C-alpha positions in Angstrom: 15.2 -15.4 -28.2 14.3 -14.4 -24.7 17.3 -12.9 -22.2 18.3 -14.5 -19.3 17.3 -12.7 -16.2 20.5 -10.7 -14.7 21.9 -11.3 -11.2 20.8 -9.1 -8.4 24.5 -8.0 -8.2 24.3 -6.4 -11.4 22.5 -3.6 -9.7 25.1 -3.1 -6.9 28.0 -0.7 -7.1 31.2 -2.3 -7.1 33.2 0.3 -5.3 32.4 1.5 -1.7 33.8 3.7 0.8 37.3 2.2 2.7 35.6 2.9 6.1 32.5 1.3 7.8 31.9 -1.0 4.7 29.1 -2.8 6.6 27.2 0.5 6.9 27.5 1.1 3.1 26.5 -2.5 2.3 23.4 -2.0 4.5 22.6 1.4 2.8 23.1 0.2 -0.8 20.8 -2.9 0.0 18.2 -0.9 1.6 18.1 1.8 -1.4 18.0 -1.1 -4.0 14.9 -2.6 -1.9 13.0 0.6 -1.2 13.2 1.7 -4.9 12.0 -1.8 -5.9 15.3 -2.6 -8.0 15.3 -5.8 -5.6 11.7 -6.5 -5.8 9.4 -8.5 -3.2 10.1 -12.2 -3.4 13.6 -11.9 -5.2 16.3 -13.7 -3.6 19.7 -12.2 -3.0 22.7 -13.4 -4.4 24.4 -16.3 -2.4 27.0 -15.2 0.1 29.9 -15.9 -1.4 29.6 -14.1 -4.9 28.0 -11.1 -2.9 30.7 -10.8 -0.3 33.2 -11.0 -3.2 31.2 -8.3 -5.1 31.2 -5.7 -2.1 34.7 -6.5 -1.6 33.8 -7.4 2.1 34.3 -10.4 4.3 31.7 -13.0 4.7 31.5 -11.9 8.5 30.7 -8.6 7.5 28.1 -9.7 4.9 26.5 -11.7 7.3 26.2 -8.9 9.9 24.9 -6.7 7.1 22.2 -9.0 6.2 21.2 -9.6 9.8 20.8 -5.7 9.8 18.4 -5.9 6.8 16.3 -8.8 8.5 16.1 -6.6 11.6 14.6 -3.8 9.6 12.0 -6.1 8.1 13.5 -5.7 4.6 14.3 -9.4 4.1 13.5 -13.1 5.6 16.5 -15.4 5.9 15.4 -19.0 5.2 17.6 -22.3 5.7 18.3 -23.6 2.5 16.2 -21.1 0.5 18.5 -18.1 1.0 17.6 -14.4 1.5 14.2 -12.9 0.0 13.0 -9.5 0.0 9.8 -9.0 2.1 6.9 -7.0 1.1 6.7 -3.6 2.1 4.3 -4.1 5.0 6.8 -5.9 6.8 9.4 -3.3 6.5 10.1 -1.3 9.8 9.5 2.4 7.7 10.7 4.3 11.4 14.0 3.0 11.2 16.4 5.7 10.4 17.8 4.0 7.3 14.7 3.0 5.7 12.7 6.2 6.3 15.7 8.2 4.7 15.9 6.1 1.8 12.1 6.0 1.2 12.2 9.6 1.4 15.5 10.2 -0.5 14.1 8.3 -3.4 10.4 9.7 -3.3 10.1 11.2 -6.8 6.4 11.4 -6.8 6.3 12.8 -3.3 3.9 10.0 -2.3 5.9 8.9 0.8 5.9 12.4 2.1 1.9 12.7 1.6 1.4 9.3 3.6 3.9 10.8 6.3 1.6 14.1 6.3 -1.5 12.0 6.6 0.0 9.8 9.7 1.5 13.0 11.3 -1.8 14.8 11.0 -3.6 12.1 12.9 -0.9 11.7 15.5 -0.6 15.3 16.2 -4.2 16.3 16.0 -4.7 13.2 18.6 -2.1 15.1 20.7 -3.5 18.5 20.4 -6.7 17.2 21.6 -5.3 15.8 24.5 -3.3 18.7 25.5 -7.0 20.6 25.1 -8.6 18.4 27.3 -6.2 18.3 30.3 -5.0 22.0 29.9 -2.7 23.4 32.2 -1.4 26.9 32.9 2.1 25.6 32.7 1.5 23.8 29.2 -0.7 26.6 27.9 2.3 29.0 28.7 4.7 27.0 27.1 2.7 27.2 23.6 2.2 30.7 24.1 5.7 31.6 24.6 6.7 29.1 21.4 4.0 31.1 19.4 5.5 34.5 20.8 9.1 33.1 19.2 7.6 32.4 16.1 6.0 35.6 15.7 9.3 37.3 16.7 11.3 35.3 14.1 9.3 36.0 10.9 12.2 37.9 9.4 14.3 35.2 9.4 13.5 32.1 7.4 15.6 29.8 9.4 14.9 31.0 13.0 11.5 30.9 12.2 11.1 27.1 11.0 13.2 26.2 13.8 10.6 28.0 16.1 7.9 26.2 14.4 9.7 22.8 15.3 9.9 23.7 18.7 6.4 24.5 19.0 5.1 21.1 17.8 7.7 19.3 20.0 6.5 21.0 22.7 2.7 20.2 22.1 3.6 16.6 21.6 5.5 16.6 25.0 2.7 18.2 27.0 0.5 15.7 25.5 1.8 13.0 27.6 1.3 10.5 24.7 4.7 9.0 24.8 4.2 6.6 21.8 2.8 9.0 19.8 5.3 11.6 20.4 7.9 9.2 19.8 6.8 8.3 16.2 5.8 11.7 15.4 9.2 12.8 16.2 10.9 10.3 14.1 8.7 11.4 11.3 8.8 15.0 11.6 12.4 15.2 12.0 13.4 13.2 9.2 10.9 14.9 7.0 12.3 18.3 7.8 15.9 17.2 6.9 14.4 16.8 3.2 14.1 19.7 0.9 11.3 18.0 -1.1 9.4 18.3 2.1 10.5 21.8 2.8 9.2 22.6 -0.7 8.6 26.2 -1.9 6.7 28.6 0.4 4.6 30.8 -1.0 5.2 34.8 0.1 2.2 34.7 3.0 3.5 31.2 4.4 4.8 32.5 7.5 1.7 34.9 8.1 -0.6 31.8 7.4 1.5 29.6 9.4 1.2 31.9 12.5 -2.8 32.0 12.0 -2.9 28.2 12.0 -0.7 28.0 15.0 -2.6 30.7 16.9 -6.0 28.8 16.1 -4.2 25.7 17.8 -3.4 27.7 20.9 -6.7 29.6 21.0 -8.7 26.0 21.1 -6.2 24.7 23.7 -7.0 27.7 26.0 -10.6 27.1 25.9 -10.4 23.5 26.6 -12.2 23.0 22.9 -10.9 19.3 22.2 -12.4 19.1 18.8 -11.5 22.4 17.9 -7.7 21.7 18.8 -7.7 18.4 16.8 -9.2 20.1 13.7 -6.9 23.0 13.8 -3.7 21.1 14.2 -5.2 18.5 11.6 -6.1 21.1 9.2 -2.7 23.1 9.8 -0.6 20.3 9.0 -2.4 19.2 5.6 -2.7 22.9 4.3 0.9 23.7 5.3 2.2 20.7 3.5 -0.1 21.6 0.4 1.0 25.3 0.0 4.5 24.6 0.1 4.2 21.3 -2.2 6.5 21.3 -5.0 4.1 22.1 -8.1 5.4 19.5 -10.6 3.8 16.8 -8.6 0.2 16.3 -8.2 -1.2 15.9 -4.5 -2.9 12.7 -3.6 -6.5 13.5 -2.7 -7.0 13.7 0.9 -10.9 12.9 0.5 -12.5 13.9 4.0 -9.3 14.9 5.7 -10.1 18.6 6.2 -13.8 18.2 7.2 -13.6 14.8 8.9 -15.2 14.8 12.4 -13.4 13.7 15.7 -14.8 10.0 16.7 
C-alpha cells in the first residue's frame, strides 16, 4: 500500500534560537529550498501550522515568507498558498541564498559555476584596464603584486594580498556592475573552506607568475593578453587547489577561447 506523502513541516527542525527568530526561519527555509528538500512547485504548509511548528507568531512568519519571496525562492498566490520557484528565479547574489548554495555544495558544482562567472567578469575587467591603462592604475597593481611577493612566507597575508590585487583591478576597471557582482561572488567564495581547497607546495609561486602575466599584459596595453591571463589564472588556480575527491566539470574551450 503506498505511503501518504509527509507534510513539508517534517523537514523543519522544531527548535530555533531564541533571538532573531525571523532570521532563523528564513535561514532554515532557504537551506531546505536550495538543497532540494523543498522542491520546485511544492507548497509550504499553511500559515497556522507552520508558525506553530516554528514557534513564532504569524506576523513573524509572514515577514519571513516575504523575505523568501524577495529572494525569488517562492511565489505567494491568493488562494493557492506559497509555492517554491524554479532555481532560475532565485536571487543567487543574495548573501543568504549564495551562502546556502556554497555551504551545501557537496559536489563543488556551485563553486565550479562561480569560477566560470568570476573568470568571465574579471577577464573583461582586466581587458578594460589594459585598454585604458593609466600610470596610477598600473602603479597600484604593481604595488599590490609587490605586496604579494613580500608575503609569500605567510599564507594568510599572501591570500589577503591576493584579494587586494583583484579588488584593485576591479575598481580600476570602472565597470561598477561587474565589480559589484564579482566582489559579491569572490567575498563569499573566499569564506568557504571548500573554495580555499588544498594548495600544492608551489601554489604561491605559480599564483605570483600568473598575476605578473596579468600586470605585464596591462603594462603593454594588450587587451586580449590581459583578458586571457586573468581568465586562465582564475580557472587554473581553482583547478590546482580543488579538493581531489570531486571531479571538476569540463571547461571545454575555457582556456583557449578567444576574445570576441
